[in-house]
N, C-alpha and C positions, 0 to 999 in steps of 0.2 A: 672560489676555486674549483674547476671543472675538470674531472679525471674520467679515463676510460674504465669502467668496471671490467673486472676478471672473475672474482668469486665472492660475490656478496652475500653474508650469511642473512638468514630471514630473521632480523631481530627488530625489525622496525626502523624507524627513520631517525631515532635518536640513540647516540651511545655515550656512556660516562665513562671516563678514564682518570684513573688515579694513580698517581706516582708515589709510593711510600719510600722515603728517604730514612734510613737508619743511620743514626749516630750515637755516641756514647752517652749523651745526656738525654735525648730525646728522639721521637718520631715526628716525620714532617710529612704533610699530606699536600699534594698539588693537584688539584683537581681541574678538568677541563672536559667540557660537554660539546659533542658535534653533533650537528644534524645534517642529514644527506636528503637532498631533493633532487633526484633523478641521479645527474653525474655530478652535481655541485655539492661540495662540503663547506659547511658555515660554523663557525666557533659561536655558540649562544652563550656560554657562561665558564666562568673560570675564576678559581680562587686558591689561597692557600691558608692551611690550618694546623695548628698543632694538637688540635684536639679530636678524638675520633667521635665523642658524642657530638659536637658542632658540626664535623664533616657529615655524619650520617643524618643530621637534622635537615640537611640540604640536598640529600640525595633523593631520587626517585626510586621505589620499589618495583616499579612497571617497566623499567630501562635496564637493559645489561650493563655489566660494569667490566671493564680491563684493567687488571692491576699491572704495574711496573714496580720491581722491588730494586732498590739501589742502596748503597753504602754498606755500612757495617754488616758483616755476615755474607755478602755476595762478592764473590772472589771473580776478576776479570783477567784475563790472559789472552796474549798473542802467541801461538804454537804452530809448528809446521803439521800440514795434513799426513800425518804418518800414522801408521796402524799402532793402536794402543795409546794415542796421545793422551786419552782422559785418564789412564792410569798414571801418566807422569806428571799429571797436574794434581792429583789427590795423594800422590805418593802410596801409601799402603791402605788408604780408606778404601771402603766399598763403594763403587760408582752407584750402586742400587739405592743408596742413603741419600742421594742428591738428585735435585733437578738441574737440567742442562738447557741453556740458550745459546745457540751458535750462529755466528755469521761466516759462512764459508766463501773463500774467495781464492780461486786458483789453487795454489799449493799452500796457503795459509788459512787458518781458522782462528776466527776471534770468539773465544768463549767466556760466558757468565755463567757460574755455578753456585748453587746454595744449597745448603742443608733442607731436605723436605719437611722436617719438622719446623723449621722457620717460616717457610711458605705456607705449609698447612695451618699454622696457628693464625696466620694473617688472614687467610680465607674463612677458616672457623668462626673469627669475629664477625665477619660480614654474613655468614651464613645465620649465625644466631641471632643478627638484627635483622633477618628476613630480607638480605639483598642478595642478588645473584650474580656470582663472578663466573663468567663465561670464558675467559682467556686471562693468561698472565705471561708477564716477560721479565727479564731480569738483566740487569746492567745496563750499560750505555749503547750497545752496538745496534739496538733496535732502530736509532736515529738515522743509522745509514739509509732506510727505506725511503727517507724524504730527501736525502741529500741531492738528488738529481734535480729537485724542484727549487734549490736554493743557488743562488749566484754568489757561491764562496766556496773556497777550498778548506775553510776549516770551521768546524760545526761545535759548538761547546753547549753541553748540558749544564746542569748546575753543579756537577761534581767532576765532569770529565770533559777534555778536548780531543776532538776527533780530527785528524789530519787525512785530506784526500790528495790522490796524484792521479791524474788522467782517469779520473772517475771512479777509482779504486781507493778502499780503504788502505792506508800506508801505515798509520801509527796512531797512537793514543797515549795520553798521559793523563794523571791527575791534575785537576785544575785547582790552583789555590786563591785566585782572587775572589772575590765576592760582588763584583760590579754586574749590574743586569745588563744582559746583551738582548738585544732585540733583533727578530729577524721578520720579513715580509714575503708572505705566500699570497700573490694576487692582492687581493684587498685586506686578507688577514694579518693580524700581526700577533707574532709569537715571541715569548720571552725564553731564556735559558731554562726556567723553570716549566714550561709549556711543552718544551719539544718533546721530551720522550713520551708523555702521554698522548700528543697528538701523533707521534710517528707510530706508535704500537697501536692505536686505534686504526690509522691509515692501512698499517701491513695487516690488520685483523681484516678489513673490507676488501683489500686489493694485495693478496698476498705476495711477497717476494721470495722467489724460490732459493735465493741464497741464504735465508733465514730458516733454520731449523729449531723447532721447540717443542715442548711437550705436549703436542697436539691430542694425542690418543688419552692424556690423563684428563683433559678438558673436554674431550668430544662428547661424553655423557651429558656434562653440564650444559653445552650448547643445543644438544637435543633436548634435553628436559625445558629449558627456558623457551625453546621454539615450539614445543608442545603446549606449554603451559601458555604462550602468547597466543597460539592458534585456539586453544580451548577458550580462552578468554573472549575472543573476536567471535567465536562460535556461539558462546553463551549470550554475548550481547545480541548478536545477530538472531539467535533462537529466541530470546527474550523479547526482542522487537517485534520478531515474525508473530509470535503469539499476542502480543498487545495489539498488533496491527490487526490480527485475524479476529480478536476479541472485539475491537472497535466496529471491524467490519460487519460481524455477528450482530453486535448490538444495534447498527444502522438497520441492517437488513431485517432485524426482529420488528425494529419500530415501523418498517415499511410494510412487513407483513401483517403487523396489528393494525395499521391504518387501511390496507387493502381487506383484511377479514372484516374489520368494522364495516367498511364501505360495503361489501357483499352481503353482509346480515342487514344492513339498512335496506340495499336493493332487494333482497329476500323478502323481508317484512312488506317491502312495496308490492312485491309480486304476489305475495299471499293474500295481501288485502285485495289487490286486483283479482286474483283467482276468485276468492270468496264473492266478491261483487259479479264476476262472472257466473259462478255458480247460482247466486241469487236469481240473476237475469234469466238464466236457462230455465230455473224453475217457474220464474213469473211467466216465461214465454209458453212452457208447457201448460200452465194453470190457464192461461188466455185462450190458447188453442183448444184445450178442453171444454171451457166456457163456449168458445165460438161453436165447438162441435155440438155440444149440447143444445145451443140456439138454434141449429138447423141451418146456419149459413154455410155449410159445406156441400150443398146441393149443386149439382151440375148447372141446373137452370138458374144463374146468378146473375149479378149485376151487369157484367158487360153485354148479355144478351138483352136484357130489357133496354139498357140504355141505347143500344143500336137501333132496337126496333121503334121506341118512341121518337128518336131524333132522325131517323132516316130521310122521312119525306114531310119534315116540319116547313111550314110556309115562312117566306122571309118576314112577313109582317107579325110573326109572333117570337117574342124572345122569352126565354126560361130562365127564371130566376134560382129556382129550388127544384130538384128532383129527388124525391127520398123515396128509395126502394126499400121496402121492409122497415118501416118505422118502428121504433121501440115502443111498447106499450107504457113503459114508465121511466121516471129517470135512472140513470145508470149509476150503480153503487160498485165499489171495489170489491173484489172477490166475492162478487155474488152473480148468480146466472143472470143472463140478458134475454128478456123475453121479446120477440120481435112479431110485428104483424105480417107473417110469412105470405099473404096473400093479397097485400095492399100496397099500392104505389101512389104516392102524392105529389103531384107536380103543381108549381106555383109560377106565374109569369104574367106578361103583359101581351095586349094584341091591339095593332093600330086598326085592325078591320075586323067587324062582326062577322062578315062573309068568310073570312079567311080562318077566322076562329071556328066557325061553324063547320066548314070544310074539313078542318083538321080533326075535329070530334068524331066526325063521320070516319075518317080514316082510320082513327085509334080503334073504333069499334068493329072494325072489320078483322082485327087480329084475332085469331083463333085462340089465343091465351087470355083474351078479355072477357071477363064474366059479366062485369056490370061497369059502368062508367058514371060517376057521380059529379055534377058541377057543384061544388060545396059554396063557392062564392064568384061572383062577376059584378064588377063596379066600374062605373064609369068614371075617370079622374082625368080632368082637362080634356085631351084629345086621345087618350090612352085608356083602353080598357085593361084592368087588373083582374086576375082570376085565379081560383084554387080549384082543382079537380081531383077526384079520387079515382084509381083503377082497382077494381076487385078482379081478381084472376080466378080463373076457373078451376085451379087444381092448387094444391099447397106445395110449396116450395121447400 
C-alpha cells in the first residue's frame, strides 16, 4: 500500500502495534508489525496471544510500540460537541483522572475514555520489560482513520461495528458475533483483530486532524525513543569510524614500517658507498703524495718529450715502446716509487739503416739530450730492431 506522508515520526522503518482487549476472564493481545519503505506500508508479522510473556518473547526492544486498549474499563460514547460534554459522560468524576481519545466530526464527538491507572499499569508492564511505548489509543474510533481506504460502509473490529454514511461516521454498536471478518488494503489482508492495531499505527504515521488523543502525555516518550535511536545509530557510526580509523592506522603503520625499513637499507648502502668513497679519496691522496715525492709533478714532463721525440721521426722507423723516466725497481703498494728522472728508453724497428742513423743524429741535436746510447741493434729478417737510451742534461 502506498500513501502520501504527512508527519512521519522518526522511529525507524518498523512499528509494532498491540491491541489489548480486556474482558472479565482474561486479557487478549492482538499484535501486528508494519514496515514502512518510502511511502509504502507492509504488514510483516501478526499474531494473537493471551500470555504477556509469550507476547514479549516475540517483540523487539529496538522498535517502538503503539498500544490500543479496548473492552472492559474503556467507555465509548457518541455525544454532541457542546461545552462541558466530558463532565456529562463522567457525571461527578474528576476528568483529570481519565485519559481521553476523541474522534471529532461536525457537531458530534465520538469519545473513548478510561481511568489513567488502567492505562498506566499496562504501560508500566512494558516499561519494566524494557520495551518502549511511544503512543496509545483507546476504543474503536481510531479505525475511522483508514475507512477511506476500504470499499465498505460498515467497518467491524473484534468488538464494535462502525457505520459510515457519506464518508462520515454515523453510528456504532457493540458487536455480538464472533466470526472472523477480512478486509483488503491493496495487496494486504486485515482481519477484525488487526484493524485497530493497523489503523492506530497508520494514524501515528499519518495523523488524522479529526482525532484528538493524549499526545502531550506521550510526547516525552517519543522524544526519548528518538534520541535513544539516534544515540544508538551515532554510537554504531562512531564505533565503525574508530574501527575503520584503527584499520587505516594499522595499514598506514605497516606501510610506514616498510618504508622505514627500506630507507634504513638504502641508508646502509649509502653509508657503505660513502665509506668506499672516503677510502678512495684517501687512496688518491696517498698516490698523489707518492707521485709528488717521486718527482713526477715537474713541468717538463711526458707530453713535452713525446712531442719532441716523435715530431720528425722517419716513416721507415716504427716505435714499439717509449719509456720516459722508467722506474728503478718493481712498484709495490703503499711505497714510494723511484724513477730514473733523466732517462728515456726507446724500443722499435727500422727498415733502413740510413733512416735510423739520420734519426739518431736529429735526436742528438735536441738541447735537452745529454747523451744517447744505442743499447741494442739487431737484424731480424729484413727489419732492424733497436733499443736506445737518452740521458737528459738536467734532472726533471
